[in-house]
N, CA, C and O atoms as a CHARMM CRD file, in Angstrom:
* protein
*
  392
    1    1 MET  N      0.84100  -1.18700   0.00000 PROA 1      0.00000
    2    1 MET  CA     0.00000   0.00000   0.00000 PROA 1      0.00000
    3    1 MET  C      0.88100   1.24200   0.00000 PROA 1      0.00000
    4    1 MET  O      1.73000   1.39800   0.87700 PROA 1      0.00000
    5    2 SER  N      0.69100   2.11200  -0.95700 PROA 2      0.00000
    6    2 SER  CA     1.46100   3.34500  -1.03700 PROA 2      0.00000
    7    2 SER  C      0.87200   4.40700  -0.12200 PROA 2      0.00000
    8    2 SER  O     -0.33900   4.62500  -0.08300 PROA 2      0.00000
    9    3 ILE  N      1.76200   5.05800   0.60800 PROA 3      0.00000
   10    3 ILE  CA     1.36400   6.10800   1.54400 PROA 3      0.00000
   11    3 ILE  C      1.92900   7.43200   1.04600 PROA 3      0.00000
   12    3 ILE  O      3.09200   7.50300   0.64800 PROA 3      0.00000
   13    4 LYS  N      1.10900   8.48400   1.06500 PROA 4      0.00000
   14    4 LYS  CA     1.56200   9.79600   0.61600 PROA 4      0.00000
   15    4 LYS  C      2.34100  10.49900   1.72300 PROA 4      0.00000
   16    4 LYS  O      1.91000  10.56600   2.87400 PROA 4      0.00000
   17    5 VAL  N      3.50200  11.02100   1.33300 PROA 5      0.00000
   18    5 VAL  CA     4.34700  11.78900   2.23100 PROA 5      0.00000
   19    5 VAL  C      4.67100  13.10200   1.53800 PROA 5      0.00000
   20    5 VAL  O      5.18200  13.11300   0.41800 PROA 5      0.00000
   21    6 LYS  N      4.37100  14.20900   2.21100 PROA 6      0.00000
   22    6 LYS  CA     4.61500  15.53400   1.63700 PROA 6      0.00000
   23    6 LYS  C      5.71800  16.22500   2.43200 PROA 6      0.00000
   24    6 LYS  O      5.69800  16.26000   3.66200 PROA 6      0.00000
   25    7 PHE  N      6.68600  16.77600   1.68800 PROA 7      0.00000
   26    7 PHE  CA     7.80400  17.47800   2.30000 PROA 7      0.00000
   27    7 PHE  C      7.70600  18.96700   1.98200 PROA 7      0.00000
   28    7 PHE  O      7.54900  19.36200   0.82700 PROA 7      0.00000
   29    8 LEU  N      7.80000  19.77200   3.01700 PROA 8      0.00000
   30    8 LEU  CA     7.83600  21.22100   2.88000 PROA 8      0.00000
   31    8 LEU  C      9.24000  21.67300   3.26600 PROA 8      0.00000
   32    8 LEU  O      9.86400  20.95200   4.04400 PROA 8      0.00000
   33    9 PRO  N      9.78400  22.75100   2.82200 PROA 9      0.00000
   34    9 PRO  CA     9.13800  23.76800   1.99700 PROA 9      0.00000
   35    9 PRO  C      9.14900  23.47000   0.49900 PROA 9      0.00000
   36    9 PRO  O      8.64300  24.27000  -0.28800 PROA 9      0.00000
   37   10 SER  N      9.72400  22.31600   0.08700 PROA 10     0.00000
   38   10 SER  CA     9.78300  22.01300  -1.34600 PROA 10     0.00000
   39   10 SER  C      8.41700  21.72200  -1.93500 PROA 10     0.00000
   40   10 SER  O      8.24300  21.76800  -3.15300 PROA 10     0.00000
   41   11 ASN  N      7.43400  21.41800  -1.07300 PROA 11     0.00000
   42   11 ASN  CA     6.07300  21.10500  -1.50400 PROA 11     0.00000
   43   11 ASN  C      6.03800  19.86700  -2.40800 PROA 11     0.00000
   44   11 ASN  O      5.18000  19.75100  -3.28300 PROA 11     0.00000
   45   12 LYS  N      6.97900  18.94800  -2.18300 PROA 12     0.00000
   46   12 LYS  CA     7.05800  17.73500  -2.99000 PROA 12     0.00000
   47   12 LYS  C      6.32500  16.60200  -2.28300 PROA 12     0.00000
   48   12 LYS  O      6.60000  16.29500  -1.12300 PROA 12     0.00000
   49   13 GLU  N      5.38300  15.98400  -3.00300 PROA 13     0.00000
   50   13 GLU  CA     4.62900  14.85600  -2.46700 PROA 13     0.00000
   51   13 GLU  C      5.08000  13.58500  -3.16500 PROA 13     0.00000
   52   13 GLU  O      5.14500  13.52800  -4.39300 PROA 13     0.00000
   53   14 VAL  N      5.39100  12.56400  -2.36900 PROA 14     0.00000
   54   14 VAL  CA     5.86900  11.29600  -2.89800 PROA 14     0.00000
   55   14 VAL  C      5.07800  10.16700  -2.24700 PROA 14     0.00000
   56   14 VAL  O      4.28800  10.40400  -1.33300 PROA 14     0.00000
   57   15 THR  N      5.28800   8.95700  -2.71200 PROA 15     0.00000
   58   15 THR  CA     4.66200   7.80600  -2.07900 PROA 15     0.00000
   59   15 THR  C      5.73800   6.89100  -1.51400 PROA 15     0.00000
   60   15 THR  O      6.84800   6.81000  -2.04100 PROA 15     0.00000
   61   16 ALA  N      5.39000   6.20600  -0.43800 PROA 16     0.00000
   62   16 ALA  CA     6.31500   5.29100   0.22100 PROA 16     0.00000
   63   16 ALA  C      5.52200   4.15000   0.83200 PROA 16     0.00000
   64   16 ALA  O      4.29200   4.17700   0.85800 PROA 16     0.00000
   65   17 ASP  N      6.23400   3.15300   1.32100 PROA 17     0.00000
   66   17 ASP  CA     5.59500   1.99600   1.94100 PROA 17     0.00000
   67   17 ASP  C      5.57900   2.13000   3.45400 PROA 17     0.00000
   68   17 ASP  O      6.45900   2.76000   4.04000 PROA 17     0.00000
   69   18 LYS  N      4.59300   1.54800   4.07000 PROA 18     0.00000
   70   18 LYS  CA     4.48800   1.52800   5.52500 PROA 18     0.00000
   71   18 LYS  C      5.78800   0.97900   6.11200 PROA 18     0.00000
   72   18 LYS  O      6.33100  -0.01700   5.63300 PROA 18     0.00000
   73   19 GLY  N      6.27700   1.64900   7.16200 PROA 19     0.00000
   74   19 GLY  CA     7.49700   1.21500   7.81900 PROA 19     0.00000
   75   19 GLY  C      8.76000   1.86900   7.30400 PROA 19     0.00000
   76   19 GLY  O      9.81900   1.74300   7.91800 PROA 19     0.00000
   77   20 GLU  N      8.66000   2.57500   6.16900 PROA 20     0.00000
   78   20 GLU  CA     9.83500   3.29000   5.67000 PROA 20     0.00000
   79   20 GLU  C     10.12200   4.48900   6.56800 PROA 20     0.00000
   80   20 GLU  O      9.22400   5.03000   7.21300 PROA 20     0.00000
   81   21 VAL  N     11.37600   4.88900   6.59700 PROA 21     0.00000
   82   21 VAL  CA    11.84100   5.98400   7.43900 PROA 21     0.00000
   83   21 VAL  C     11.85700   7.27900   6.61800 PROA 21     0.00000
   84   21 VAL  O     12.25500   7.27500   5.45400 PROA 21     0.00000
   85   22 LEU  N     11.42400   8.38000   7.22700 PROA 22     0.00000
   86   22 LEU  CA    11.34200   9.66800   6.51300 PROA 22     0.00000
   87   22 LEU  C     12.64500  10.05800   5.81900 PROA 22     0.00000
   88   22 LEU  O     12.61900  10.54100   4.68700 PROA 22     0.00000
   89   23 LEU  N     13.78000   9.85800   6.48000 PROA 23     0.00000
   90   23 LEU  CA    15.05700  10.22600   5.86200 PROA 23     0.00000
   91   23 LEU  C     15.28100   9.45800   4.57300 PROA 23     0.00000
   92   23 LEU  O     15.65600  10.04700   3.56000 PROA 23     0.00000
   93   24 ASP  N     15.05600   8.15200   4.59600 PROA 24     0.00000
   94   24 ASP  CA    15.23400   7.33500   3.39100 PROA 24     0.00000
   95   24 ASP  C     14.26600   7.74000   2.29300 PROA 24     0.00000
   96   24 ASP  O     14.63300   7.78900   1.11900 PROA 24     0.00000
   97   25 ILE  N     13.03400   8.02700   2.67600 PROA 25     0.00000
   98   25 ILE  CA    12.03300   8.45500   1.69300 PROA 25     0.00000
   99   25 ILE  C     12.50000   9.73500   1.01000 PROA 25     0.00000
  100   25 ILE  O     12.45000   9.84400  -0.21600 PROA 25     0.00000
  101   26 ALA  N     12.95600  10.70500   1.80500 PROA 26     0.00000
  102   26 ALA  CA    13.42600  11.98000   1.25100 PROA 26     0.00000
  103   26 ALA  C     14.59900  11.75600   0.30700 PROA 26     0.00000
  104   26 ALA  O     14.58400  12.24200  -0.82400 PROA 26     0.00000
  105   27 LEU  N     15.60200  11.03600   0.75300 PROA 27     0.00000
  106   27 LEU  CA    16.80000  10.82500  -0.06300 PROA 27     0.00000
  107   27 LEU  C     16.49100  10.04900  -1.33800 PROA 27     0.00000
  108   27 LEU  O     17.06100  10.33200  -2.39200 PROA 27     0.00000
  109   28 ASN  N     15.59700   9.07700  -1.24800 PROA 28     0.00000
  110   28 ASN  CA    15.22800   8.28400  -2.43100 PROA 28     0.00000
  111   28 ASN  C     14.47700   9.09200  -3.47600 PROA 28     0.00000
  112   28 ASN  O     14.38500   8.68100  -4.63300 PROA 28     0.00000
  113   29 HSD  N     13.93500  10.24800  -3.07400 PROA 29     0.00000
  114   29 HSD  CA    13.17500  11.07700  -4.00600 PROA 29     0.00000
  115   29 HSD  C     13.84200  12.42300  -4.26800 PROA 29     0.00000
  116   29 HSD  O     13.18800  13.36000  -4.72700 PROA 29     0.00000
  117   30 GLY  N     15.13400  12.52500  -3.98100 PROA 30     0.00000
  118   30 GLY  CA    15.89600  13.73100  -4.30600 PROA 30     0.00000
  119   30 GLY  C     15.54000  14.94700  -3.47300 PROA 30     0.00000
  120   30 GLY  O     15.72600  16.07700  -3.92400 PROA 30     0.00000
  121   31 ILE  N     15.03000  14.73800  -2.26500 PROA 31     0.00000
  122   31 ILE  CA    14.67300  15.84800  -1.39100 PROA 31     0.00000
  123   31 ILE  C     15.85000  16.11800  -0.46000 PROA 31     0.00000
  124   31 ILE  O     16.30400  15.22800   0.26000 PROA 31     0.00000
  125   32 ASP  N     16.33600  17.35300  -0.48400 PROA 32     0.00000
  126   32 ASP  CA    17.49100  17.72200   0.32600 PROA 32     0.00000
  127   32 ASP  C     17.14200  17.72300   1.80400 PROA 32     0.00000
  128   32 ASP  O     16.19100  18.37700   2.23300 PROA 32     0.00000
  129   33 ILE  N     17.91800  16.98700   2.56600 PROA 33     0.00000
  130   33 ILE  CA    17.75900  16.96900   4.01400 PROA 33     0.00000
  131   33 ILE  C     19.12100  16.61500   4.61200 PROA 33     0.00000
  132   33 ILE  O     19.75100  15.63700   4.21000 PROA 33     0.00000
  133   34 GLN  N     19.56000  17.41200   5.56400 PROA 34     0.00000
  134   34 GLN  CA    20.84800  17.13900   6.18900 PROA 34     0.00000
  135   34 GLN  C     20.76700  15.87300   7.02900 PROA 34     0.00000
  136   34 GLN  O     19.72600  15.54600   7.59900 PROA 34     0.00000
  137   35 HSD  N     21.88800  15.17200   7.08900 PROA 35     0.00000
  138   35 HSD  CA    21.97600  13.95200   7.90400 PROA 35     0.00000
  139   35 HSD  C     23.44700  13.67200   8.20100 PROA 35     0.00000
  140   35 HSD  O     24.02800  12.70500   7.70700 PROA 35     0.00000
  141   36 ALA  N     24.02800  14.53900   9.01800 PROA 36     0.00000
  142   36 ALA  CA    25.45700  14.51600   9.29500 PROA 36     0.00000
  143   36 ALA  C     25.95200  13.16900   9.83100 PROA 36     0.00000
  144   36 ALA  O     27.07900  12.77100   9.53700 PROA 36     0.00000
  145   37 CYS  N     25.14000  12.47100  10.60200 PROA 37     0.00000
  146   37 CYS  CA    25.57800  11.20400  11.20500 PROA 37     0.00000
  147   37 CYS  C     25.28000  10.00400  10.30700 PROA 37     0.00000
  148   37 CYS  O     25.55600   8.86600  10.68800 PROA 37     0.00000
  149   38 GLY  N     24.72800  10.24200   9.13500 PROA 38     0.00000
  150   38 GLY  CA    24.41400   9.14600   8.23100 PROA 38     0.00000
  151   38 GLY  C     23.13700   8.40200   8.58300 PROA 38     0.00000
  152   38 GLY  O     22.89900   7.30000   8.08900 PROA 38     0.00000
  153   39 GLY  N     22.31900   8.99900   9.43200 PROA 39     0.00000
  154   39 GLY  CA    21.04100   8.37400   9.78100 PROA 39     0.00000
  155   39 GLY  C     21.10100   7.43600  10.96600 PROA 39     0.00000
  156   39 GLY  O     20.23900   6.56900  11.11400 PROA 39     0.00000
  157   40 PHE  N     22.11800   7.59600  11.82500 PROA 40     0.00000
  158   40 PHE  CA    22.28300   6.69900  12.97100 PROA 40     0.00000
  159   40 PHE  C     21.85200   7.31600  14.29700 PROA 40     0.00000
  160   40 PHE  O     22.22000   6.81200  15.35700 PROA 40     0.00000
  161   41 CYS  N     21.08200   8.39300  14.25500 PROA 41     0.00000
  162   41 CYS  CA    20.54500   9.04900  15.44500 PROA 41     0.00000
  163   41 CYS  C     21.64800   9.50900  16.39300 PROA 41     0.00000
  164   41 CYS  O     21.52400   9.39500  17.61300 PROA 41     0.00000
  165   42 ALA  N     22.73400  10.03300  15.81000 PROA 42     0.00000
  166   42 ALA  CA    23.84100  10.54100  16.61200 PROA 42     0.00000
  167   42 ALA  C     23.91300  12.06500  16.56300 PROA 42     0.00000
  168   42 ALA  O     24.81000  12.66100  17.15800 PROA 42     0.00000
  169   43 CYS  N     22.97400  12.69800  15.85800 PROA 43     0.00000
  170   43 CYS  CA    22.93200  14.15900  15.76500 PROA 43     0.00000
  171   43 CYS  C     21.46700  14.57700  15.64200 PROA 43     0.00000
  172   43 CYS  O     20.56700  13.76800  15.86700 PROA 43     0.00000
  173   44 THR  N     21.23300  15.81600  15.29100 PROA 44     0.00000
  174   44 THR  CA    19.84800  16.28500  15.11200 PROA 44     0.00000
  175   44 THR  C     19.67700  17.05200  13.80000 PROA 44     0.00000
  176   44 THR  O     18.72600  17.81900  13.64900 PROA 44     0.00000
  177   45 THR  N     20.59000  16.84800  12.85900 PROA 45     0.00000
  178   45 THR  CA    20.52900  17.63000  11.61400 PROA 45     0.00000
  179   45 THR  C     19.35400  17.26600  10.72500 PROA 45     0.00000
  180   45 THR  O     19.00400  18.05000   9.84300 PROA 45     0.00000
  181   46 CYS  N     18.73300  16.11400  10.91900 PROA 46     0.00000
  182   46 CYS  CA    17.57900  15.71300  10.09100 PROA 46     0.00000
  183   46 CYS  C     16.25400  16.10400  10.74200 PROA 46     0.00000
  184   46 CYS  O     15.21500  15.49600  10.48300 PROA 46     0.00000
  185   47 HSD  N     16.31200  17.12000  11.58300 PROA 47     0.00000
  186   47 HSD  CA    15.13200  17.62100  12.30100 PROA 47     0.00000
  187   47 HSD  C     14.01700  17.99900  11.32800 PROA 47     0.00000
  188   47 HSD  O     14.24200  18.73200  10.36400 PROA 47     0.00000
  189   48 CYS  N     12.82300  17.49500  11.59000 PROA 48     0.00000
  190   48 CYS  CA    11.62000  17.84100  10.82600 PROA 48     0.00000
  191   48 CYS  C     10.51700  18.21400  11.81100 PROA 48     0.00000
  192   48 CYS  O     10.48800  17.74100  12.94700 PROA 48     0.00000
  193   49 GLU  N      9.61500  19.06700  11.35100 PROA 49     0.00000
  194   49 GLU  CA     8.40400  19.36600  12.11400 PROA 49     0.00000
  195   49 GLU  C      7.24000  18.70700  11.39800 PROA 49     0.00000
  196   49 GLU  O      7.07600  18.86900  10.18900 PROA 49     0.00000
  197   50 VAL  N      6.44000  17.97100  12.13600 PROA 50     0.00000
  198   50 VAL  CA     5.29100  17.28900  11.55600 PROA 50     0.00000
  199   50 VAL  C      4.14300  18.28600  11.48000 PROA 50     0.00000
  200   50 VAL  O      3.65500  18.76500  12.50400 PROA 50     0.00000
  201   51 ILE  N      3.72100  18.59100  10.26700 PROA 51     0.00000
  202   51 ILE  CA     2.64200  19.55300  10.03500 PROA 51     0.00000
  203   51 ILE  C      1.28600  18.85100  10.12000 PROA 51     0.00000
  204   51 ILE  O      0.34500  19.37000  10.72000 PROA 51     0.00000
  205   52 GLU  N      1.20100  17.67200   9.51500 PROA 52     0.00000
  206   52 GLU  CA    -0.02900  16.86900   9.56200 PROA 52     0.00000
  207   52 GLU  C      0.35000  15.39900   9.68200 PROA 52     0.00000
  208   52 GLU  O      1.31300  14.94600   9.06500 PROA 52     0.00000
  209   53 GLY  N     -0.41100  14.66200  10.47600 PROA 53     0.00000
  210   53 GLY  CA    -0.23700  13.21900  10.54800 PROA 53     0.00000
  211   53 GLY  C      0.71900  12.71600  11.61100 PROA 53     0.00000
  212   53 GLY  O      1.32200  11.65700  11.43400 PROA 53     0.00000
  213   54 MET  N      0.87500  13.43800  12.70800 PROA 54     0.00000
  214   54 MET  CA     1.78600  12.99300  13.77400 PROA 54     0.00000
  215   54 MET  C      1.45900  11.56900  14.22000 PROA 54     0.00000
  216   54 MET  O      2.36800  10.79200  14.51400 PROA 54     0.00000
  217   55 THR  N      0.17500  11.22100  14.27400 PROA 55     0.00000
  218   55 THR  CA    -0.20900   9.87400  14.70700 PROA 55     0.00000
  219   55 THR  C      0.08100   8.82000  13.64100 PROA 55     0.00000
  220   55 THR  O     -0.04400   7.62300  13.90000 PROA 55     0.00000
  221   56 ASN  N      0.46400   9.25800  12.45100 PROA 56     0.00000
  222   56 ASN  CA     0.81200   8.33200  11.37600 PROA 56     0.00000
  223   56 ASN  C      2.30700   8.02100  11.33000 PROA 56     0.00000
  224   56 ASN  O      2.80300   7.43500  10.36800 PROA 56     0.00000
  225   57 LEU  N      3.01900   8.42600  12.39500 PROA 57     0.00000
  226   57 LEU  CA     4.41700   8.04700  12.57500 PROA 57     0.00000
  227   57 LEU  C      4.49600   7.16600  13.81300 PROA 57     0.00000
  228   57 LEU  O      3.77500   7.38500  14.78700 PROA 57     0.00000
  229   58 GLU  N      5.37500   6.16700  13.77100 PROA 58     0.00000
  230   58 GLU  CA     5.58300   5.36800  14.97400 PROA 58     0.00000
  231   58 GLU  C      6.12800   6.27400  16.06800 PROA 58     0.00000
  232   58 GLU  O      6.83300   7.24000  15.77700 PROA 58     0.00000
  233   59 ASP  N      5.81300   5.97700  17.30900 PROA 59     0.00000
  234   59 ASP  CA     6.24100   6.80400  18.43300 PROA 59     0.00000
  235   59 ASP  C      7.76100   6.83900  18.55500 PROA 59     0.00000
  236   59 ASP  O      8.43800   5.84900  18.27400 PROA 59     0.00000
  237   60 PRO  N      8.29500   7.99200  18.97800 PROA 60     0.00000
  238   60 PRO  CA     9.74900   8.08700  19.18300 PROA 60     0.00000
  239   60 PRO  C     10.18100   7.20400  20.35400 PROA 60     0.00000
  240   60 PRO  O      9.42900   6.99300  21.30600 PROA 60     0.00000
  241   61 GLU  N     11.39500   6.70300  20.25900 PROA 61     0.00000
  242   61 GLU  CA    11.92900   5.83700  21.30900 PROA 61     0.00000
  243   61 GLU  C     13.28300   6.35400  21.77900 PROA 61     0.00000
  244   61 GLU  O     13.78400   7.35400  21.26400 PROA 61     0.00000
  245   62 GLY  N     13.86600   5.68000  22.74300 PROA 62     0.00000
  246   62 GLY  CA    15.14800   5.93200  23.39100 PROA 62     0.00000
  247   62 GLY  C     16.06400   6.99800  22.82500 PROA 62     0.00000
  248   62 GLY  O     16.04500   8.14400  23.27400 PROA 62     0.00000
  249   63 ASP  N     16.87500   6.61800  21.82800 PROA 63     0.00000
  250   63 ASP  CA    17.88600   7.53000  21.28700 PROA 63     0.00000
  251   63 ASP  C     17.26600   8.80400  20.72100 PROA 63     0.00000
  252   63 ASP  O     17.78600   9.89700  20.94200 PROA 63     0.00000
  253   64 GLU  N     16.15700   8.66900  19.99000 PROA 64     0.00000
  254   64 GLU  CA    15.52600   9.85600  19.41900 PROA 64     0.00000
  255   64 GLU  C     15.02600  10.78200  20.52200 PROA 64     0.00000
  256   64 GLU  O     15.21400  11.99600  20.43800 PROA 64     0.00000
  257   65 LEU  N     14.40200  10.23800  21.54000 PROA 65     0.00000
  258   65 LEU  CA    13.91300  11.06400  22.65100 PROA 65     0.00000
  259   65 LEU  C     15.06500  11.78800  23.34500 PROA 65     0.00000
  260   65 LEU  O     14.92900  12.95100  23.72400 PROA 65     0.00000
  261   66 GLU  N     16.18700  11.11100  23.51000 PROA 66     0.00000
  262   66 GLU  CA    17.35800  11.74100  24.11800 PROA 66     0.00000
  263   66 GLU  C     17.87000  12.90000  23.26600 PROA 66     0.00000
  264   66 GLU  O     18.18900  13.96800  23.78800 PROA 66     0.00000
  265   67 ARG  N     17.94500  12.68600  21.96200 PROA 67     0.00000
  266   67 ARG  CA    18.42600  13.74400  21.04900 PROA 67     0.00000
  267   67 ARG  C     17.45700  14.92700  21.03600 PROA 67     0.00000
  268   67 ARG  O     17.87800  16.08300  21.07800 PROA 67     0.00000
  269   68 LEU  N     16.16800  14.63200  20.97900 PROA 68     0.00000
  270   68 LEU  CA    15.16100  15.70200  20.95700 PROA 68     0.00000
  271   68 LEU  C     15.20900  16.52800  22.24000 PROA 68     0.00000
  272   68 LEU  O     15.00500  17.74100  22.20000 PROA 68     0.00000
  273   69 ASP  N     15.47400  15.88800  23.37000 PROA 69     0.00000
  274   69 ASP  CA    15.50500  16.58800  24.65600 PROA 69     0.00000
  275   69 ASP  C     16.57600  17.67000  24.72500 PROA 69     0.00000
  276   69 ASP  O     16.40200  18.66500  25.42900 PROA 69     0.00000
  277   70 VAL  N     17.67300  17.49100  24.00800 PROA 70     0.00000
  278   70 VAL  CA    18.78100  18.45300  24.08200 PROA 70     0.00000
  279   70 VAL  C     18.89300  19.32100  22.82300 PROA 70     0.00000
  280   70 VAL  O     19.82100  20.12000  22.70500 PROA 70     0.00000
  281   71 MET  N     17.96600  19.17000  21.89800 PROA 71     0.00000
  282   71 MET  CA    18.03300  19.86800  20.62000 PROA 71     0.00000
  283   71 MET  C     17.53500  21.31000  20.73100 PROA 71     0.00000
  284   71 MET  O     16.49500  21.57700  21.33300 PROA 71     0.00000
  285   72 ASP  N     18.29300  22.23200  20.14000 PROA 72     0.00000
  286   72 ASP  CA    17.84300  23.62000  20.03600 PROA 72     0.00000
  287   72 ASP  C     16.71200  23.70000  19.01400 PROA 72     0.00000
  288   72 ASP  O     16.74200  23.00100  18.00100 PROA 72     0.00000
  289   73 GLY  N     15.73000  24.53500  19.26700 PROA 73     0.00000
  290   73 GLY  CA    14.65000  24.75500  18.31600 PROA 73     0.00000
  291   73 GLY  C     13.58900  23.67600  18.29200 PROA 73     0.00000
  292   73 GLY  O     12.78200  23.62200  17.36400 PROA 73     0.00000
  293   74 ARG  N     13.57900  22.82300  19.28700 PROA 74     0.00000
  294   74 ARG  CA    12.58400  21.74800  19.34300 PROA 74     0.00000
  295   74 ARG  C     11.19100  22.30500  19.60700 PROA 74     0.00000
  296   74 ARG  O     11.02300  23.25500  20.37200 PROA 74     0.00000
  297   75 THR  N     10.20200  21.70400  18.96500 PROA 75     0.00000
  298   75 THR  CA     8.80400  22.02200  19.23700 PROA 75     0.00000
  299   75 THR  C      8.08200  20.71200  19.56500 PROA 75     0.00000
  300   75 THR  O      8.67200  19.63400  19.48900 PROA 75     0.00000
  301   76 GLU  N      6.81900  20.81300  19.92500 PROA 76     0.00000
  302   76 GLU  CA     6.03200  19.61000  20.19700 PROA 76     0.00000
  303   76 GLU  C      5.86700  18.74500  18.94700 PROA 76     0.00000
  304   76 GLU  O      5.54500  17.56100  19.04100 PROA 76     0.00000
  305   77 LYS  N      6.09000  19.34100  17.79000 PROA 77     0.00000
  306   77 LYS  CA     5.91900  18.63600  16.51500 PROA 77     0.00000
  307   77 LYS  C      7.24600  18.13900  15.94300 PROA 77     0.00000
  308   77 LYS  O      7.27800  17.63700  14.81900 PROA 77     0.00000
  309   78 SER  N      8.32900  18.26700  16.68500 PROA 78     0.00000
  310   78 SER  CA     9.65400  17.88300  16.19200 PROA 78     0.00000
  311   78 SER  C      9.85000  16.37200  16.18600 PROA 78     0.00000
  312   78 SER  O      9.44800  15.67000  17.11400 PROA 78     0.00000
  313   79 ARG  N     10.47700  15.89400  15.12000 PROA 79     0.00000
  314   79 ARG  CA    10.90500  14.49900  14.99900 PROA 79     0.00000
  315   79 ARG  C     12.21500  14.48200  14.23400 PROA 79     0.00000
  316   79 ARG  O     12.53600  15.43100  13.51800 PROA 79     0.00000
  317   80 LEU  N     12.97100  13.40800  14.38400 PROA 80     0.00000
  318   80 LEU  CA    14.17500  13.19400  13.59300 PROA 80     0.00000
  319   80 LEU  C     13.80100  12.28400  12.43400 PROA 80     0.00000
  320   80 LEU  O     13.26300  11.19500  12.63400 PROA 80     0.00000
  321   81 ALA  N     14.08800  12.73800  11.22700 PROA 81     0.00000
  322   81 ALA  CA    13.69000  11.98800  10.03700 PROA 81     0.00000
  323   81 ALA  C     14.31900  10.60400   9.99000 PROA 81     0.00000
  324   81 ALA  O     13.72700   9.67200   9.44500 PROA 81     0.00000
  325   82 CYS  N     15.51600  10.46100  10.55700 PROA 82     0.00000
  326   82 CYS  CA    16.20400   9.16500  10.50500 PROA 82     0.00000
  327   82 CYS  C     15.54400   8.11900  11.38900 PROA 82     0.00000
  328   82 CYS  O     15.83900   6.93100  11.25900 PROA 82     0.00000
  329   83 GLN  N     14.65900   8.53500  12.28400 PROA 83     0.00000
  330   83 GLN  CA    14.02400   7.61200  13.22900 PROA 83     0.00000
  331   83 GLN  C     12.51800   7.49600  13.04000 PROA 83     0.00000
  332   83 GLN  O     11.86900   6.70400  13.72300 PROA 83     0.00000
  333   84 SER  N     11.95500   8.27400  12.12100 PROA 84     0.00000
  334   84 SER  CA    10.50200   8.37400  11.98500 PROA 84     0.00000
  335   84 SER  C      9.96600   7.42200  10.92100 PROA 84     0.00000
  336   84 SER  O     10.05200   7.69700   9.72400 PROA 84     0.00000
  337   85 LYS  N      9.41300   6.30300  11.37400 PROA 85     0.00000
  338   85 LYS  CA     8.80800   5.32300  10.46500 PROA 85     0.00000
  339   85 LYS  C      7.35300   5.69100  10.23800 PROA 85     0.00000
  340   85 LYS  O      6.61600   5.99100  11.17700 PROA 85     0.00000
  341   86 ILE  N      6.95400   5.66200   8.96500 PROA 86     0.00000
  342   86 ILE  CA     5.58600   6.04600   8.62500 PROA 86     0.00000
  343   86 ILE  C      4.64000   4.85000   8.72800 PROA 86     0.00000
  344   86 ILE  O      5.01800   3.70100   8.49900 PROA 86     0.00000
  345   87 LYS  N      3.38800   5.17200   9.08400 PROA 87     0.00000
  346   87 LYS  CA     2.33100   4.15500   9.06600 PROA 87     0.00000
  347   87 LYS  C      1.06300   4.69900   8.42300 PROA 87     0.00000
  348   87 LYS  O      0.03600   4.02100   8.37900 PROA 87     0.00000
  349   88 GLY  N      1.14600   5.94100   7.92000 PROA 88     0.00000
  350   88 GLY  CA     0.03300   6.58300   7.24200 PROA 88     0.00000
  351   88 GLY  C      0.50000   7.90200   6.64500 PROA 88     0.00000
  352   88 GLY  O      1.66300   8.27000   6.80400 PROA 88     0.00000
  353   89 PRO  N     -0.38800   8.62400   5.95800 PROA 89     0.00000
  354   89 PRO  CA    -0.02500   9.88200   5.31100 PROA 89     0.00000
  355   89 PRO  C      0.52000  10.89800   6.31300 PROA 89     0.00000
  356   89 PRO  O      0.04600  10.99800   7.44500 PROA 89     0.00000
  357   90 VAL  N      1.52100  11.64200   5.86900 PROA 90     0.00000
  358   90 VAL  CA     2.15100  12.62300   6.73800 PROA 90     0.00000
  359   90 VAL  C      2.69500  13.78300   5.90600 PROA 90     0.00000
  360   90 VAL  O      3.12000  13.60400   4.76500 PROA 90     0.00000
  361   91 THR  N      2.67200  14.98500   6.50900 PROA 91     0.00000
  362   91 THR  CA     3.29500  16.16500   5.92000 PROA 91     0.00000
  363   91 THR  C      4.30200  16.68100   6.91200 PROA 91     0.00000
  364   91 THR  O      3.97200  16.91900   8.07400 PROA 91     0.00000
  365   92 VAL  N      5.54900  16.85900   6.45700 PROA 92     0.00000
  366   92 VAL  CA     6.59900  17.36300   7.35000 PROA 92     0.00000
  367   92 VAL  C      7.30800  18.54600   6.71200 PROA 92     0.00000
  368   92 VAL  O      7.38900  18.66600   5.48900 PROA 92     0.00000
  369   93 ARG  N      7.82100  19.41900   7.57700 PROA 93     0.00000
  370   93 ARG  CA     8.65200  20.53200   7.12200 PROA 93     0.00000
  371   93 ARG  C     10.08300  20.20400   7.50100 PROA 93     0.00000
  372   93 ARG  O     10.40100  20.00500   8.67300 PROA 93     0.00000
  373   94 VAL  N     10.94300  20.15200   6.49000 PROA 94     0.00000
  374   94 VAL  CA    12.35400  19.90200   6.71300 PROA 94     0.00000
  375   94 VAL  C     12.96300  21.18800   7.26500 PROA 94     0.00000
  376   94 VAL  O     12.89000  22.23500   6.62100 PROA 94     0.00000
  377   95 VAL  N     13.56000  21.11600   8.44600 PROA 95     0.00000
  378   95 VAL  CA    14.11700  22.30400   9.09500 PROA 95     0.00000
  379   95 VAL  C     15.48400  22.64900   8.51500 PROA 95     0.00000
  380   95 VAL  O     15.74100  23.81200   8.20100 PROA 95     0.00000
  381   96 ASN  N     16.36400  21.66300   8.36800 PROA 96     0.00000
  382   96 ASN  CA    17.72000  21.89000   7.86400 PROA 96     0.00000
  383   96 ASN  C     17.87300  21.25500   6.48800 PROA 96     0.00000
  384   96 ASN  O     17.95900  20.03300   6.36900 PROA 96     0.00000
  385   97 GLN  N     17.90500  22.08200   5.45400 PROA 97     0.00000
  386   97 GLN  CA    18.09000  21.53300   4.11400 PROA 97     0.00000
  387   97 GLN  C     19.50900  21.76800   3.66300 PROA 97     0.00000
  388   97 GLN  O     20.13900  22.75000   4.05800 PROA 97     0.00000
  389   98 ASP  N     20.02200  20.86500   2.83000 PROA 98     0.00000
  390   98 ASP  CA    21.39000  21.01000   2.29800 PROA 98     0.00000
  391   98 ASP  C     21.47700  22.18500   1.35400 PROA 98     0.00000
  392   98 ASP  O     22.54500  22.46200   0.80900 PROA 98     0.00000
């Protein structure tokens, strides 16, 4: 089942499969997103704000929660793209673009 994922500010909408990670989805579709640690949850450069569909992402766990707790500019809608697995349609704003 294809799930729609929209990335802002590029306004690019793509499709992905349930369980895919936002960072991989972005990179596979040519969407610029920083990922200094290579997607291993060792930094916060892939910070995204969830505009719509927060409940359509799996809940954050251990390492991501630790990174979010110390991240500058965090909001209630903040997630790390490298840790955010989709389970339904979602719209996110990429905070740090290459």
